[in-house]
C-alpha positions in Angstrom: 57.3 -3.8 -22.9 56.3 -6.2 -20.1 53.2 -5.6 -18.0 51.9 -7.1 -14.8 48.4 -8.5 -14.2 48.1 -9.8 -10.7 51.0 -12.0 -10.0 51.8 -12.6 -13.7 54.4 -10.9 -15.9 53.2 -10.7 -19.5 55.5 -10.1 -22.4 57.1 -11.7 -25.4 59.7 -13.5 -23.3 57.2 -14.8 -20.7 54.7 -17.7 -20.8 51.4 -17.1 -22.6 48.7 -15.7 -20.3 45.5 -17.7 -20.7 42.2 -15.9 -19.9 39.1 -18.1 -19.4 36.1 -16.0 -20.3 33.3 -17.5 -18.2 31.1 -14.6 -19.3 27.5 -15.7 -19.4 28.2 -19.4 -18.8 27.4 -19.0 -15.1 23.8 -19.4 -16.3 22.6 -17.1 -13.5 24.1 -19.1 -10.7 26.9 -17.7 -8.4 27.7 -21.3 -7.3 28.0 -22.3 -10.9 30.4 -19.4 -11.5 32.5 -20.6 -8.6 32.6 -24.1 -10.1 33.7 -22.8 -13.5 36.5 -20.7 -11.8 37.8 -23.9 -10.1 37.6 -25.9 -13.2 39.4 -23.2 -15.3 42.2 -23.0 -12.8 42.6 -26.8 -12.7 42.7 -26.8 -16.5 45.6 -24.2 -16.6 43.9 -20.8 -16.9 45.8 -17.8 -15.5 42.7 -15.7 -15.1 38.9 -16.0 -15.1 37.1 -13.1 -16.8 33.5 -12.1 -16.6 31.4 -9.5 -18.3 29.6 -6.8 -16.4 26.6 -5.7 -18.4 23.0 -4.9 -17.7 20.4 -5.3 -20.4 19.2 -1.7 -20.5 22.7 -0.3 -20.5 24.0 -2.4 -23.4 21.1 -3.0 -25.8 18.1 -1.1 -27.1 14.8 -3.0 -26.9 13.4 -0.7 -29.5 16.5 -1.2 -31.8 16.3 -5.0 -31.7 12.6 -5.3 -31.8 12.5 -3.1 -34.9 15.1 -5.2 -36.8 13.6 -7.5 -39.5 15.0 -10.5 -37.6 17.8 -11.6 -35.4 21.0 -12.3 -37.3 24.3 -14.1 -37.0 24.6 -16.3 -33.8 21.7 -14.4 -32.3 19.4 -16.0 -34.8 19.7 -19.3 -32.8 18.5 -17.7 -29.6 15.0 -18.7 -28.5 14.5 -15.5 -26.5 14.8 -11.9 -27.6 18.2 -10.2 -27.5 17.1 -8.1 -24.5 15.8 -11.1 -22.6 19.1 -13.0 -23.2 21.2 -10.1 -22.0 19.1 -9.6 -18.9 19.4 -13.3 -18.0 23.1 -13.4 -18.6 23.9 -10.2 -16.6 26.0 -10.4 -13.4 24.8 -8.6 -10.3 27.3 -6.1 -9.0 26.9 -7.9 -5.6 28.7 -10.9 -7.1 31.9 -9.0 -7.8 33.7 -9.4 -4.4 32.7 -13.1 -4.2 34.0 -13.8 -7.7 37.3 -12.1 -6.9 37.6 -14.1 -3.7 36.9 -17.3 -5.5 39.6 -16.5 -8.1 42.0 -15.7 -5.3 41.3 -19.0 -3.6 41.8 -20.8 -6.9 45.1 -19.0 -7.5 44.1 -17.2 -10.7 43.4 -13.5 -11.5 39.9 -12.1 -11.7 38.9 -9.3 -14.0 36.0 -8.3 -16.2 34.8 -6.5 -19.3 32.5 -3.7 -18.2 29.9 -2.4 -20.6 28.8 0.8 -18.9 30.4 3.6 -16.9 28.9 2.5 -13.6 30.4 -1.0 -14.0 33.8 0.4 -15.0 33.9 2.5 -11.8 32.5 -0.3 -9.6 35.2 -2.8 -10.7 38.1 -0.4 -10.0 38.9 -1.7 -6.5 38.4 -5.4 -7.5 40.3 -6.0 -10.7 44.0 -5.9 -11.8 43.0 -5.2 -15.5 40.2 -4.2 -17.7 38.9 -5.8 -20.9 37.3 -3.8 -23.7 35.0 -6.0 -25.8 35.2 -5.7 -29.6 31.7 -4.1 -29.8 32.9 -1.1 -27.8 36.0 -0.3 -29.9 34.3 2.8 -31.4 33.0 4.0 -28.0 36.1 6.0 -27.2 34.6 7.5 -24.0 34.4 4.0 -22.6 37.9 3.1 -23.7 39.3 6.2 -22.1 37.4 5.7 -18.9 38.9 2.2 -18.5 42.4 3.4 -19.5 42.2 6.2 -16.9 42.0 3.7 -14.0 45.8 3.0 -14.3 45.4 -0.7 -14.8 46.4 -2.8 -17.9 43.8 -2.8 -20.6 43.0 -5.6 -23.1 41.5 -4.4 -26.3 39.7 -6.9 -28.6 39.5 -5.8 -32.2 36.9 -8.0 -33.8 34.6 -6.6 -36.5 36.8 -3.6 -36.9 38.9 -2.1 -39.6 42.4 -0.7 -39.1 41.1 2.8 -38.7 38.8 1.7 -35.9 41.8 0.0 -34.2 44.1 3.0 -34.7 41.6 5.4 -33.2 41.0 3.3 -30.1 44.7 2.4 -29.6 45.8 6.0 -29.8 43.1 7.1 -27.4 44.1 4.5 -24.9 47.9 5.0 -25.3 47.5 8.8 -24.7 46.3 7.9 -21.2 47.8 4.5 -20.4 50.8 2.6 -22.0 49.8 -0.8 -20.6 47.8 -2.1 -23.5 47.3 -5.6 -24.9 46.1 -5.5 -28.5 44.1 -8.6 -29.4 43.1 -9.8 -32.8 39.6 -11.2 -32.8 36.8 -12.4 -35.0 33.3 -11.9 -33.6 31.4 -14.6 -35.4 30.2 -16.9 -32.5 28.6 -19.6 -34.6 31.3 -22.2 -34.1 31.1 -22.8 -37.8 34.3 -24.5 -39.2 34.2 -22.0 -42.0 35.2 -19.3 -39.5 38.8 -20.4 -39.8 38.8 -18.6 -43.2 38.1 -15.3 -41.4 40.5 -15.3 -38.4 43.3 -13.5 -40.2 46.1 -14.2 -37.7 48.5 -12.3 -40.0 46.9 -9.1 -38.7 49.1 -9.7 -35.7 52.1 -8.9 -37.9 50.4 -5.6 -38.9 49.8 -4.7 -35.3 53.5 -5.4 -34.5 54.7 -3.3 -37.4 52.4 -0.4 -36.3 53.0 -0.7 -32.5 56.1 -2.7 -32.0 56.1 -2.1 -28.2 52.6 -3.4 -27.6 51.9 -6.9 -26.2 49.7 -8.8 -28.7 46.9 -11.3 -28.0 44.1 -13.3 -29.5 40.5 -13.4 -28.4 39.1 -16.4 -30.2 35.9 -18.4 -30.6 36.9 -21.3 -32.8 37.2 -24.9 -31.7 40.5 -26.7 -31.7 43.9 -25.2 -31.1 45.1 -24.1 -34.6 44.3 -20.4 -34.1 45.9 -20.3 -30.6 49.1 -22.0 -31.7 49.4 -19.9 -34.8 48.9 -16.7 -32.8 51.5 -17.6 -30.2 53.9 -18.4 -33.1 53.2 -14.9 -34.4 54.0 -13.3 -31.1 50.7 -13.2 -29.2 51.2 -13.7 -25.4 47.6 -13.3 -24.2 44.9 -15.8 -25.2 41.3 -15.4 -24.3 38.7 -18.1 -25.0 35.3 -18.8 -23.6 35.1 -21.5 -21.0 32.3 -23.9 -19.9 32.0 -27.3 -18.4 29.5 -28.6 -20.9 29.2 -27.5 -24.5 25.7 -28.9 -24.7 24.2 -26.6 -22.1 21.6 -24.1 -23.3 22.9 -20.5 -23.4 24.5 -18.0 -25.7 28.2 -18.9 -25.1 28.3 -22.6 -24.4 28.5 -24.0 -27.9 31.7 -22.3 -29.0 33.4 -22.4 -25.5 36.3 -24.5 -24.5 35.7 -27.2 -21.9 38.1 -28.4 -19.2 39.7 -31.1 -21.3 40.1 -29.0 -24.5 41.4 -26.1 -22.4 44.0 -28.3 -20.7 45.0 -29.7 -24.1 45.4 -26.1 -25.4 47.6 -25.0 -22.6 49.8 -28.2 -22.8 50.2 -27.7 -26.6 51.0 -24.1 -26.2 53.6 -24.8 -23.5 55.2 -27.3 -25.8 55.2 -24.7 -28.6 56.8 -22.1 -26.4 59.6 -24.5 -25.7 59.9 -25.3 -29.4 60.1 -21.7 -30.4 63.2 -21.2 -28.4 65.9 -18.8 -29.6 66.2 -16.8 -32.8 69.9 -17.4 -32.9 71.1 -20.4 -35.0 73.6 -22.6 -33.4 74.2 -26.3 -32.7 71.7 -27.2 -30.1 72.7 -29.0 -26.9 71.0 -32.2 -27.9 72.5 -32.5 -31.4 76.2 -32.1 -30.5 76.8 -35.8 -31.0 75.1 -35.8 -34.4 77.5 -33.1 -35.6 80.1 -35.9 -35.4 78.1 -38.9 -36.8 76.1 -37.1 -39.5 78.8 -34.7 -40.9 81.8 -35.6 -43.0 85.5 -34.8 -42.8 88.4 -35.3 -45.1 90.0 -38.8 -45.1 92.7 -40.6 -47.0 91.3 -42.4 -50.0 94.2 -44.8 -50.0 97.4 -45.3 -48.1 99.5 -42.2 -48.4 103.3 -42.0 -47.9 105.0 -39.0 -46.3 106.1 -36.5 -48.9 103.3 -37.2 -51.4 101.5 -34.2 -52.8 97.7 -34.3 -52.3 95.4 -34.5 -55.4 91.7 -34.6 -55.2 91.7 -38.3 -56.0 93.6 -39.0 -52.8 90.9 -37.5 -50.6 87.5 -39.0 -49.5 84.8 -37.0 -47.8 83.2 -39.4 -45.4 81.4 -39.7 -42.0 82.1 -39.4 -39.1 83.4 -35.8 -38.7 86.1 -36.7 -36.1 86.7 -33.7 -33.9 89.8 -31.8 -35.1 89.7 -33.2 -38.6 89.7 -31.0 -41.7 86.1 -30.1 -42.8 84.9 -30.6 -46.4 84.6 -26.9 -47.2 88.4 -26.6 -46.8 89.2 -29.3 -49.4 90.6 -26.8 -51.8 93.2 -25.7 -49.3 94.5 -29.3 -48.9 95.1 -30.0 -52.6 98.7 -29.3 -53.5 100.0 -29.7 -49.9 102.4 -32.4 -48.9 101.8 -35.3 -46.5 104.0 -34.8 -43.5 103.6 -38.4 -42.4 102.4 -41.8 -43.5 98.6 -42.1 -43.5 96.4 -45.2 -43.5 93.5 -45.5 -45.9 90.4 -44.0 -44.2 92.4 -42.0 -41.7 91.1 -38.5 -41.0 93.2 -35.6 -42.2 94.5 -32.9 -39.9 96.4 -29.8 -40.5 99.2 -31.0 -38.3 99.8 -33.9 -40.8 100.3 -31.6 -43.8 103.0 -29.3 -44.9 
């Protein structure tokens, strides 16, 4: 099934849809957000995505301050989890301006809301919703986004298949326009993360829900995961985007930059061309090589009319002159009579035999 997001048609037989997740990389500046939108569009993004969360609505100060320590990628943060989320939040007042900036840049704008108020606020501004991996078990939130009648992108990081099935079934009961995205939620940019991406999960998703569009929400450097996912059928790719990986902030280190993003898009477009058709046939650019690389049957010596062919009288040599007898038919030639004189090396044709 194909779906539409903004001006883009998304499906297995359409170009991969690239979502630049600017997320918190605006660093608290609306003008910086505008800059990243422009850069993402210039690098080949089809959409710029943000995250609408507010500290008190997404994290518990009590919960994090009573943990023994910050873990995973958060262990690198110099501020508390609550402080980081507060600093990275996007004021609701930015929404219209971000949408207008995306429209001017020629790309789609949407967001991942992390509370009910944000979900409702975004309804008149976005052509699609994104559900972050962390909310895959919050079925209320999944259903609220699904109820808006817009396409939904569901990331499935740090989840088991039961979690995925529960969320997918809840969404599909309301809204059939779902993009199901494999994801790994380790944001450390560690090279060892490649061992945990598990792109083959995309095969499982296709087997379970063959009509769904698949995608990848990814946080690794390089292009291996993206190219592998597209090969396996993913047609939506989401990656974080920044202009400088050395900036201070929670998402800069593992984000793509304008050059790596442009390279990713170019490599993917080449891959899409290379994937081509599932039918096996002689391709348009190899029709000449059918002649020069294949063999046909040829006279191994001068043959007089009336001679009966034996295997020793036949050579199998290049080129395969059009109309000549092909090698797999050699058994049919043995025992037939030459209907005319043949020169050594001349290709054999059925019209010459009797």
